[in-house]
N, C-alpha and C positions, 0 to 999 in steps of 0.2 A: 464629439462622442462622450456624455460624462462620463464621471471616475466609472473601472469598472472592475472587477476581481477576477484573477481570471486564475485556476488552480487546473494542474496536467497531471495525471498519471506520470507515470516513469517507463517501466519494462511496455512496451510495445506502440506506446506512444511520443514518448520525446528518445526512450533510449531503444534503438532498431535491436529487434531480435534476428537478426539478418545477419547484419555486419554489426551489431553487437558497440555501435559507434552514435553520437545522438550526432545531427546534420549541421551542418554550417547556419543553415538557411534558420535550420530553429532555432538557437542562440541568438542570431541576428535579430529574428521576431519578438526574443524577449526583451531583447535589449532597448529595442523600440516600441514596447506596449510599456513600458516601465518612462520612458522619454515622453512617451503622450500623457503618463500621467495615470496610467493604471495600475493595479498593484496584483504581483506573481508570485504566486504558489507554486509547490511544489505539495501534491496531494500526496501519500504513497502508503502500501501498508505496508511496507520494512520499518520497521523501528529504526531507532536513531543509531544506532551504531551502522547497520550494514547501510546507509545509504553510502552509495560508492565515492571516493571524492566526489571524481566528477561530474555528480547533480550538485556537492557542492558548489562546485567551482561555476556553477550558473548564474548567471542575472538575473536573480529573483530574490524581492524581499524575505521569505520565510519559508521553511519549510515544515508542514505538519504529516505524520510518522503514525503507526501503529494501525492505520485505520478509526482515527479519531480521537486518541489517547493523549498526543501531545503536541505540543505545535512551540515554533520557534519563528521569529520575529526580530529580525536585522540582528539575529546572534542571542537574541536572549531570549527566555524561554517565557510563553505566556502562558501556559495550560500546561495540566500533563494528569493523569491520572493510570491507576497503578493495578493489579491483580491483585488481591490479600492474599498474604502468604503460606499462610494455612491453604486456604481453597488451593495456589500454587503446590501445595506437599499433596494435596489429596487427590488432585488432579493425576497426576506422576503416578502415585499407586496404582490408580483406574488404570491407567493408560497401559499400565506394565500386564497388570488384572488383565486386561481386554485383550492384551496381545496386539496392540495399537502402537505402529512406531510414531515417532517425532521427531522433528525440530521442535525445541522453544527458545522462544527470542523475547529476549530483554530490551532495557535501552543500553544497556553497556556492553552485553556480550550475546553469542549463542548459544544453545546448550546443546551438545547429544547424548547419545548411549552412550555408554564405554564399549558396550560391546558389538559387531557388526551388525548391521541391518541385512534385514533379507528382501528390501527394496533395496534394487541401485538406484534410484531414482535420490535417494535418501543418501545415499551413499557419494552418490555425485555433489550430492548439495553439498557436505562433508568437506568436501575435496574446496570446492569452491569457496566456501568460509576459511579453511586453513588455509589461501593463498591470500588471503586478507587481513590475515591473526586473529581469525574472528574462532570460537567452539575449539581451544586448543585448552584452558587453564583452567577446566571444571568438568567431568560430564554431571548429568542432570542426577544421578543416581548419589552423588556424594548429600544434595540435600544444598538448602542456603543457595537455590537458582534462583535469583530474581525474573520470573520472565511475564510478561503480557499475554503473550501470540503463541498459538501453535497454531504449525503445519502438520497437521498427522495424514499418519500415511494405513490404507486400510485393503483388506485381504479377505479369502475363506476365514486362512486361522481368527481373524479378529473377531472379538465379540462385541461388532460394532454397536450393536442398536443399543450394548447395556453403557457400554460409554461413554453415547451421546445424550441419551436418558440423564448422566450421571454430570455430564457437561452444560446441561443446559441451564442450570442454576447459578452459572457464572460466568458463561460464553456465548457468544452468539454463534452458529456454521454455517460457513459459506462453502456450500458444495465448488470445486475445484475441476471436478470431472478427474476422470479413472480413478475412482475410489477415493483420491487425497481431498482433504479439506483445511481452508481456513480458518481456525476458530480464533474468537476476539472478543473482547471483554465486551461483556455486557451489558446495549446503551448505549453503548460508543460506535460513530460508525465512517466511512469518510463525509455523512453529508449531514451528519451531527459538529462536524470541526467546523465544515464551512460555515453549518449557523454561526456557531459561536465567533468566525471571525467576523461575518459582516457587521453583528451585534459590534463586538469589540471599535469596528471601525465606522459603524456608527451609520450604513448602506445596506437599504431594500435588498431582498430575494432576486427584484428584476437584475441587478448589477452583476449577477453571476453570471461565469461561463466555466462549465466544464469541461475537458477533454480526456477520455480515457480508451479504452481498448474491449475489456475486459469483465468477465461477469463479477471481480470485486471491486468493480469502480460503478455497479448499479445503486446503492446510496446513494453516492454523488448525484450521480443519474436526474435520480428521482430527486433532489431537494433542488438543485441547480435549475438557475430559470432558463436555461442552454445550452444544452447535449451537444459536444462535440463527438462525434463517435470516431475513429481512426479507419484508414479503408477495408483494414484488413479489424474483423471486430467479434466480441461474441454477440448474436445475434437476441437474445434479451437484454439487451440497452435500448435495441431499436423501436421501444414504444418511445422513450423520451429524445429520441436522437431528433434535434433541428437541424441536423447539417453533417454529411458523411465526406470527411475529406480524404483526397486519399493516402493512401501507407505511409508509412514514416520514411521511409527509402526512396521516394516520390516527393519532398517535401513539404507534405502536408501539415505540418503545425504550419508554417508562413504562409502557404495557399489558403490554408481557414481560417490564418487569422487576417486575411489581404479580403478575406471575403466576406467576410462579418464589420468591416470594417474595421477593426480594432488596433489595424498598421495603416499604414500607407500603404 
């Protein structure tokens, strides 16, 4: 097989959301793909600071973060784009006005409000990040917090439409269900960064294979030539899915890559 470029989501694709581990078979599959000359990239919505160490230790060529705004190749930054600081400050003010709570994600840290959120899931995220040493240095209300991504939480108290009408000048909004929304820098996505990587290596779109499971992988599936959805996946991916792999815990990555002839 000619050289291909493989792009992998993290949560629910490489990292099991059941066992919270990466199957050894997936690690071996990545190693073998690189031995065969393929390029292997993580393509995640997480910003660089929140990519866990176990992911950074994987045998990959690079990591693409923040839904298309940042790219590392062999530990060297080859692309980055950021939300304008003035726009970021205005977004924080509007979120407060509209009673929208959020996790604000930057390249070097994540930021929370100083007050306890009425959303339990946001507080759970705060505890998770704190355990990883993130989100403890500065509160978003203090200003000067450089962020490029928002994970927003809404309910009946939120003026959701007003907030999102304002936000669309700066960010694109991905509905993640349960009144939560992933908001990313406008004009960038998991698909645009694939396009950038292919051009960087002078390879055609037909050489791209994408592996994912959730709705925020949609842009990746829409751009990639070969879409591989995990056994448990959001049905929004189905129109762009070429092959449905077994679940992560059932050696889904290994099985899919063998099926596609990417490894022996």
